[in-house]
C-alpha positions in Angstrom: 6.2 -20.5 27.6 3.1 -20.6 29.8 -0.4 -20.8 28.6 -1.1 -17.7 30.7 1.4 -15.7 28.6 -0.1 -16.8 25.3 -3.6 -16.3 26.5 -2.8 -12.7 27.7 -1.2 -11.8 24.4 -4.2 -13.3 22.5 -6.7 -11.4 24.6 -4.9 -8.0 24.2 -4.4 -8.7 20.5 -8.1 -9.4 20.0 -8.9 -6.1 21.8 -6.8 -4.2 19.4 -8.5 -5.8 16.4 -11.9 -4.8 17.9 -10.8 -1.3 19.0 -9.6 -0.3 15.5 -12.7 -1.4 13.6 -14.4 2.1 13.5 -11.2 3.6 12.0 -11.9 3.8 8.3 -9.5 6.3 6.7 -10.2 6.2 3.0 -14.0 6.2 3.2 -13.8 9.2 5.6 -11.6 11.3 3.3 -12.8 10.5 -0.2 -14.4 13.2 -2.4 -17.8 12.4 -4.0 -18.6 12.8 -7.7 -20.3 16.1 -7.3 -16.9 17.7 -6.5 -15.5 16.4 -9.8 -18.5 17.7 -11.8 -18.2 21.2 -10.3 -14.4 21.3 -10.9 -14.8 20.2 -14.6 -17.6 22.8 -15.0 -15.0 25.5 -14.2 -12.7 24.1 -16.9 -10.2 23.2 -14.2 -9.7 26.8 -13.1 -11.2 26.9 -9.6 -10.1 24.9 -6.5 -12.6 22.2 -5.5 -15.0 23.4 -2.8 -13.6 21.3 0.0 -13.4 22.6 3.5 -13.6 21.3 7.1 -17.4 21.4 6.9 -17.4 19.1 3.9 -15.6 16.4 5.8 -17.7 16.9 8.9 -20.8 16.2 6.9 -19.4 12.8 5.9 -20.2 10.5 8.8 -17.1 8.6 9.6 -19.0 6.5 12.2 -16.1 7.1 14.6 -16.3 8.4 18.1 -12.7 9.8 18.4 -12.6 10.2 22.2 -14.1 6.8 22.8 -11.6 5.1 20.4 -8.7 6.9 21.9 -9.7 6.0 25.4 -10.1 2.4 24.4 -6.7 2.3 22.8 -5.1 4.0 25.9 -6.7 1.4 28.1 -5.2 -1.4 26.0 -1.8 0.3 26.2 -2.1 0.5 30.0 -3.0 -3.2 30.2 -0.1 -4.1 27.8 2.3 -2.4 30.3 0.8 -3.9 33.4 0.2 -7.4 32.1 3.2 -7.9 29.8 5.8 -5.5 31.2 8.1 -3.2 29.3 10.3 -5.7 27.5 7.8 -8.2 25.9 8.4 -8.2 22.1 4.7 -8.8 21.4 3.7 -6.2 23.9 6.0 -3.6 22.4 4.6 -4.3 18.9 1.1 -3.9 20.1 1.9 -0.8 22.1 3.4 0.9 19.0 0.3 -0.3 17.0 -2.0 1.4 19.5 -0.1 4.6 19.3 -0.4 4.6 15.5 -4.1 4.0 15.6 -4.5 6.9 18.0 -2.5 9.1 15.6 -4.8 7.9 12.9 -7.8 9.1 14.9 -6.0 12.4 15.2 -5.6 12.4 11.4 -9.3 12.0 10.9 -10.1 14.6 13.4 -7.9 17.0 11.4 -9.7 16.5 8.1 -10.1 19.7 6.2 -7.5 21.6 8.3 -3.8 22.4 7.7 -3.0 19.9 10.4 -4.1 16.9 8.3 -1.1 17.0 6.0 1.2 17.4 8.9 -0.1 14.3 10.7 -0.1 12.4 7.4 3.6 13.1 7.0 4.3 11.7 10.5 2.4 8.5 9.6 3.3 7.9 6.0 6.5 10.0 5.5 7.5 12.8 3.1 9.0 13.0 -0.4 12.2 14.3 1.2 12.7 11.1 3.3 16.1 9.4 2.5 16.8 5.7 2.0 20.0 6.1 4.1 22.1 8.9 5.5 23.3 11.1 2.7 21.4 9.0 0.1 18.7 9.8 -2.4 15.2 10.8 -1.4 11.9 9.2 -2.4 11.4 12.2 -4.7 14.8 11.4 -6.3 13.6 7.8 -6.9 10.4 8.9 -8.6 12.3 11.3 -10.9 14.9 8.8 -11.9 12.4 6.0 -12.4 10.2 8.1 -14.6 13.2 9.0 -16.7 14.2 5.4 -17.1 10.7 4.3 -17.9 10.2 7.0 -20.5 13.4 5.8 -22.2 12.2 2.2 -22.5 11.7 1.4 -26.2 8.9 -1.2 -25.8 5.5 -1.4 -27.3 3.2 0.6 -25.1 0.2 -1.6 -25.7 -0.3 -5.2 -26.3 -3.4 -7.4 -26.5 -3.2 -7.8 -22.8 -3.9 -4.0 -22.4 -7.1 -3.9 -24.5 -10.1 -3.2 -22.4 -12.4 -5.7 -24.0 -13.6 -7.7 -21.0 -17.0 -6.6 -19.7 -17.3 -6.2 -15.9 -19.9 -8.9 -15.8 -17.3 -11.4 -17.2 -14.4 -9.9 -15.2 -16.1 -10.9 -11.9 -16.3 -14.6 -12.9 -12.8 -14.6 -14.4 -11.2 -13.0 -11.4 -13.1 -15.3 -9.0 -12.0 -18.4 -10.8 -8.4 -17.3 -10.9 -8.3 -16.4 -7.2 -9.9 -19.7 -6.3 -7.2 -21.6 -8.2 -4.2 -19.5 -7.0 -5.3 -19.0 -3.4 -7.9 -21.6 -2.6 -11.7 -21.3 -2.5 -13.0 -19.1 0.2 -10.0 -16.8 0.5 -11.4 -14.1 -1.8 -14.9 -13.1 -2.7 -15.1 -11.3 -6.0 -18.4 -9.5 -6.2 -20.1 -6.9 -8.5 -20.7 -3.4 -7.1 -21.5 -0.5 -9.3 -21.7 1.8 -6.2 -17.9 2.2 -5.9 -16.1 5.1 -7.5 -13.1 3.2 -8.9 -13.3 0.3 -11.4 -12.5 -2.1 -8.6 -11.9 -1.9 -4.8 -10.5 -4.5 -2.3 -11.3 -5.1 1.3 -10.2 -7.6 3.9 -11.5 -10.7 2.0 -13.3 -9.3 -1.1 -12.7 -7.5 -4.4 -15.6 -5.3 -5.7 -15.8 -5.0 -9.4 -17.9 -2.5 -11.4 -20.0 -4.4 -13.9 -20.6 -1.3 -16.0 -16.8 -0.9 -16.8 -14.5 -2.7 -19.2 -11.3 -4.4 -18.1 -8.1 -5.6 -19.8 -6.3 -8.9 -19.1 -3.6 -6.8 -17.4 -6.2 -5.1 -15.2 -7.2 -8.6 -13.9 -3.6 -9.7 -13.6 -2.9 -6.7 -11.3 -6.0 -7.2 -9.3 -5.1 -10.8 -8.7 -1.5 -10.1 -7.9 -1.6 -6.8 -6.0 -5.0 -6.9 -4.2 -5.7 -10.6 -3.8 -2.3 -12.2 -3.3 -0.7 -9.5 -1.2 -3.3 -7.3 0.4 -6.0 -9.8 1.0 -3.5 -12.6 1.5 -1.6 -10.9 4.3 -4.9 -9.8 6.0 -6.2 -13.4 6.0 -2.8 -14.7 7.1 -2.7 -12.3 10.0 -6.3 -12.9 11.1 -5.5 -16.7 11.0 -2.7 -16.3 13.5 -3.6 -18.3 16.6 -2.2 -15.8 19.0 -1.1 -12.5 17.4 -4.3 -11.7 15.6 -3.3 -8.0 15.5 -1.2 -8.9 12.5 -4.4 -9.0 10.5 -4.9 -5.3 10.8 -2.8 -2.6 9.1 -1.5 0.3 11.1 -0.1 3.2 8.9 3.5 2.1 9.5 2.9 -1.1 7.6 1.8 0.7 4.4 5.3 1.0 3.0 6.0 -2.7 3.4 2.6 -3.7 2.2 2.6 -1.6 -1.0 6.3 -2.5 -1.6 5.5 -6.2 -1.5 2.5 -5.8 -3.7 4.5 -3.9 -6.4 7.5 -6.2 -6.1 5.2 -9.2 -6.5 3.7 -7.6 -9.7 7.1 -7.2 -11.1 8.5 -10.6 -10.2 5.5 -12.2 -11.7 5.8 -10.2 -14.9 2.4 -8.7 -14.3 3.5 -5.1 -14.3 4.1 -2.6 -17.2 6.2 0.6 -17.7 3.0 2.6 -17.7 1.9 1.1 -14.4 5.2 1.9 -12.7 5.3 5.4 -14.3 1.8 6.0 -12.8 3.0 5.1 -9.3 6.1 7.4 -9.7 3.9 10.1 -11.1 1.9 10.1 -7.8 5.1 10.6 -5.8 6.0 13.6 -8.0 2.6 15.0 -7.4 3.0 14.6 -3.7 6.4 16.4 -3.9 4.8 19.3 -5.8 2.0 19.6 -3.2 4.4 19.4 -0.3 6.3 22.3 -1.9 3.2 24.5 -2.1 1.4 23.5 -5.3 -2.4 23.6 -5.0 -4.9 21.1 -6.5 -5.3 23.0 -9.8 -1.5 23.2 -10.3 -1.0 19.5 -9.5 -4.0 18.6 -11.7 -2.4 20.5 -14.6 1.0 18.8 -14.0 -0.8 15.5 -14.6 -3.0 16.7 -17.5 -0.1 18.3 -19.4 2.1 15.2 -18.9 0.0 12.8 -20.9 -2.8 11.8 -18.5 -6.4 12.1 -19.6 -8.6 14.6 -17.7 -10.3 11.8 -15.8 -6.9 10.2 -14.9 -5.5 13.6 -13.9 -8.5 14.1 -11.6 -8.2 10.7 -10.0 -4.4 11.1 -9.4 -4.8 14.6 -7.9 -7.6 13.6 -5.7 -5.5 10.8 -4.2 -3.0 13.5 -3.2 -5.4 16.0 -1.7 -8.1 13.8 -0.2 -8.6 14.5 3.5 -6.6 17.7 3.2 -7.6 21.1 1.8 -7.0 21.9 -1.9 -4.2 24.3 -1.0 -2.9 22.9 2.2 -0.5 20.1 1.5 -0.8 16.4 0.5 -2.0 13.1 2.0 1.3 11.2 1.6 0.1 7.6 1.8 1.0 6.9 -1.8 4.7 7.4 -1.1 4.6 3.8 0.1 4.6 2.4 -3.4 8.0 3.7 -4.3 9.7 3.6 -1.0 8.3 0.2 -0.2 9.4 -1.3 -3.6 13.0 -0.4 -2.9 13.1 -1.4 0.7 11.4 -4.8 0.3 13.6 -5.6 -2.7 16.6 -4.7 -0.6 15.4 -6.9 2.3 14.8 -9.9 0.0 18.2 -9.5 -1.6 20.0 -9.1 1.7 18.2 -12.1 3.2 19.4 -14.2 0.2 23.0 -12.8 0.3 23.3 -13.4 4.0 22.0 -17.0 3.9 18.7 -16.2 5.6 16.3 -16.6 2.7 14.1 -18.9 4.9 13.0 -15.7 6.7 11.5 -14.2 3.6 8.1 -15.9 3.7 7.4 -14.3 7.1 6.9 -11.0 5.3 3.5 -12.4 4.4 2.4 -13.6 7.9 0.2 -10.5 8.3 0.4 -6.7 8.1 4.1 -6.3 8.9 6.7 -3.5 8.9 10.2 -4.4 7.8 11.4 -2.8 11.0 9.6 -5.4 13.0 11.0 -8.4 11.2 13.6 -9.2 13.9 10.9 -9.2 16.5 8.6 -11.4 14.4 11.4 -13.9 13.9 11.7 -14.0 17.7 7.9 -14.4 18.1 8.0 -17.3 15.6 10.7 -19.0 17.6 8.5 -18.6 20.7 5.6 -20.1 18.7 3.5 -17.0 19.0 3.6 -16.3 15.3 3.1 -18.9 12.6 4.3 -19.1 9.0 1.8 -17.7 6.6 -0.9 -20.0 5.2 -0.8 -18.4 1.8 2.4 -17.3 0.1 2.1 -15.7 -3.3 4.2 -16.8 -6.3 7.2 -16.4 -6.6 7.9 -16.2 -2.9 6.6 -19.7 -2.5 9.7 -21.0 -4.2 12.7 -19.3 -2.5 15.4 -21.2 -4.4 13.9 -20.0 -7.7 13.5 -16.5 -6.3 17.2 -16.5 -5.2 18.2 -17.6 -8.7 16.1 -14.8 -10.3 17.9 -12.1 -8.2 21.3 -13.7 -8.1 22.9 -11.5 -10.8 21.7 -8.2 -9.4 24.9 -7.4 -7.5 27.2 -8.1 -10.5 25.1 -6.3 -13.1 25.2 -3.2 -10.9 29.0 -3.1 -11.4 28.8 -3.0 -15.2 29.1 0.1 -17.3 25.9 0.0 -19.2 26.8 2.9 -21.5 29.9 1.0 -22.6 27.8 -2.2 -23.0 25.3 -0.4 -25.2 28.0 1.0 -27.4 29.6 -2.5 -27.8 26.5 -4.6 -28.2 23.9 -2.4 -29.9 25.2 -3.5 -33.3 24.0 -7.0 -32.5 20.4 -6.0 -32.0 
């Protein structure tokens, strides 16, 4: 491979990283606290006052036409400089297309078209896992049924919110420094964010005026630091394919799936945590079938969530859209991604290709790109990730953990429960 080829890929990759910088989806679609106050003042009866003008007043700091033109220019150069069959070129071309669609998404804020574009980018609850198979909505329904039937203590000492935010910052920083190495993650206080905590490319913001539990910190370290920040930093550290440090919408499913799977394999999750993620999918399904914000909010509120929790969950579903015009479907990635990444890992182990699993963390990747990424690794255009989260850093132990999955699926669990329940 010539230096010219590597240099060309690096130059075009860096241009993509630069071109996508103004695209900030979540900050451009979030609702401010005044909307919540007005909604609560109506005793949850009136739709939030969200329209196209509301979003227009929020400065997204994005010049849509300029960004589209820049991305089109990169696509043209990918074609002319790398040709139509370059694996790296095709990945970058698809990435440019996705970022252009994301610009279209932000242009459509507060219109019926927003939810339509979101469905193209992030999927729908009716998407199937395979031909004739169950849908994402089916997964959420079944998982919630299973989780509700688990007879486990709902709360332990790990769930007590007795850690002040001022202490949580130091605890989380110390843990991230130990597990990931100093300098990978910057944990900082910030009482200006809406949520208890928020993560970026190399930082986690924590509200000092909130209380946290041990499990909250476990999840922040595992989900946000190890997976989301870890894959970002691994991607940006790539010597050639730096575009792997940036997340196009198509990588959401794999990213969120890896994060949830990592939580579970590290015993950091909880039935309430998984039920919360499945709840969001069911809310998206309801919204996609015509339910408005008030109706989705009531589904959450009457199903055990507090009023604040129901608000937060419903807002995630309708942000960017109108309160009666369909959902923002990004949160489908948690459920769909969990199943698909677990399937990928198990198949890699069963087929004797477990050495390929760590490449999942080389950057912001989509499972559909893994064959191409393996090829790029062989061409020395992609390197193995610098940081791999536990337990993926010990593939033999991971293989052992998952080894009985195929056999246990063959068992009749109703029969086993009848035979063995007398022993418990």
